[in-house]
C-alpha positions as CSV (number, residue, x, y, z in Angstrom):
1,M,-14.3,-144.1,36.9
2,R,-12.0,-146.1,34.7
3,A,-10.0,-145.0,31.9
4,L,-8.1,-147.0,29.2
5,V,-5.0,-145.2,28.1
6,V,-3.8,-146.5,24.9
7,D,-0.3,-145.5,23.4
8,D,3.1,-147.4,22.2
9,S,5.2,-145.4,24.1
10,R,5.7,-146.8,27.8
11,T,6.6,-143.1,28.9
12,M,3.6,-141.5,27.5
13,R,1.4,-144.4,29.3
14,R,2.9,-143.6,32.5
15,I,2.5,-139.9,32.3
16,I,-0.9,-139.9,31.0
17,S,-1.8,-142.3,33.6
18,A,-0.5,-140.4,36.6
19,Y,-2.2,-137.2,35.2
20,L,-5.7,-138.8,35.1
21,G,-4.6,-140.9,38.7
22,D,-4.0,-137.4,40.1
23,L,-7.9,-136.7,39.1
24,G,-9.4,-140.0,40.6
25,L,-9.4,-141.8,37.7
26,E,-8.1,-145.6,37.8
27,T,-6.1,-146.6,34.6
28,L,-5.9,-149.7,32.4
29,T,-3.3,-149.4,29.8
30,A,-2.6,-150.7,26.1
31,T,0.1,-150.8,23.6
32,D,-2.1,-150.8,20.4
33,G,-5.8,-150.7,19.1
34,Q,-5.9,-154.7,19.4
35,D,-4.6,-154.8,23.0
36,A,-7.4,-151.7,23.5
37,L,-10.2,-153.8,22.0
38,A,-9.5,-157.0,24.0
39,L,-9.4,-154.9,27.5
40,L,-12.5,-153.2,26.3
41,T,-14.1,-156.7,25.7
42,A,-13.0,-157.9,29.0
43,H,-13.9,-154.9,31.2
44,G,-16.8,-153.4,29.3
45,T,-18.1,-150.1,29.2
46,S,-20.3,-149.7,31.8
47,G,-20.7,-150.3,35.7
48,P,-17.8,-149.4,38.2
49,D,-15.4,-151.9,36.7
50,G,-16.0,-150.7,33.0
51,V,-14.1,-148.4,30.7
52,H,-15.6,-144.9,30.6
53,L,-12.7,-142.7,28.8
54,V,-10.1,-144.2,26.1
55,C,-7.4,-142.0,25.6
56,I,-5.7,-142.7,22.4
57,D,-2.7,-142.3,20.6
58,W,-2.5,-142.1,16.8
59,H,0.4,-143.6,15.6
60,M,0.9,-147.2,16.8
61,P,1.8,-150.6,15.6
62,V,-0.7,-153.3,14.8
63,M,-3.9,-151.1,14.8
64,D,-3.4,-147.6,14.5
65,G,-5.5,-144.7,16.9
66,L,-7.9,-143.6,14.1
67,S,-8.7,-147.1,13.0
68,L,-9.3,-147.9,16.7
69,V,-11.7,-145.3,17.1
70,G,-13.6,-146.5,14.2
71,E,-13.7,-149.8,15.4
72,I,-15.1,-148.7,18.8
73,R,-17.6,-146.5,16.9
74,A,-18.8,-149.8,14.7
75,R,-19.7,-151.8,18.1
76,R,-22.9,-150.6,19.2
77,D,-22.5,-151.5,22.7
78,W,-19.6,-149.0,23.2
79,R,-20.8,-146.2,20.9
80,D,-21.4,-144.0,23.8
81,L,-17.5,-144.5,24.9
82,T,-15.8,-140.9,25.2
83,M,-12.6,-141.3,23.4
84,L,-9.9,-138.4,23.7
85,M,-7.3,-138.6,20.6
86,I,-3.8,-137.6,22.5
87,T,-1.4,-137.3,19.9
88,S,1.6,-135.6,18.4
89,E,-0.6,-134.8,14.9
90,R,-1.2,-131.0,14.9
91,E,-2.5,-130.3,11.2
92,H,-6.1,-129.1,11.2
93,I,-6.9,-131.7,8.6
94,Q,-5.8,-134.6,11.3
95,V,-7.9,-133.1,13.9
96,V,-10.9,-133.0,11.5
97,R,-10.2,-136.6,10.5
98,A,-10.1,-137.6,14.2
99,L,-13.3,-136.1,15.3
100,A,-14.9,-137.3,12.2
101,A,-14.2,-140.4,12.8
102,G,-15.9,-140.4,16.4
103,A,-13.2,-139.0,19.0
104,H,-14.7,-136.4,21.3
105,E,-11.8,-134.1,22.0
106,Y,-8.3,-133.8,20.4
107,L,-5.3,-132.8,22.5
108,T,-1.9,-132.8,21.2
109,K,1.3,-133.7,22.4
110,P,3.5,-132.2,24.6
111,F,0.7,-131.2,26.8
112,T,0.2,-130.0,30.5
113,A,-2.0,-131.9,33.4
114,D,-4.0,-128.9,33.2
115,E,-4.5,-129.0,29.8
116,L,-5.8,-132.7,29.9
117,R,-7.7,-131.9,33.0
118,A,-9.5,-129.0,31.0
119,K,-10.3,-131.3,28.1
120,L,-12.1,-133.8,30.7
121,E,-14.3,-130.9,32.3
122,L,-15.1,-130.1,28.9
123,L,-16.4,-133.4,28.5
124,G,-18.1,-133.5,31.6
125,L,-15.8,-136.4,33.3
126,V,-14.3,-134.3,36.1
127,G,-15.6,-131.5,37.8
128,R,-14.1,-127.9,38.1
129,G,-11.2,-127.7,40.4
130,V,-10.7,-131.5,40.7
131,G,-7.0,-132.6,41.0
132,R,-5.6,-128.8,41.4
């Protein structure tokens, strides 16, 4: 399974990619929403080379995470793509906004590998005990 990690922080892209790699996922990375859309267009969202999960930061240049969620949901062929917001936004209203826009789950920074794995288990993307 392939995941796309979208974050303007190189450090966060590396951390999230490493955690996902430990769970058996291949990763692609993008620095903002527009880069992410280009990668989704290039790789698609089905088959072994397609992207099946997008981990999205909220605050990024060019196109922020909330706008990216909306763009993905607006495209018929990407509507079933699983999206996880991973951000420092902790206010309840921000969580509600992200989920209402179409994100499936929400994880606040900082987080542990176990917390990320738990979200992926909840989403049915990894089995229980994977990566332990």
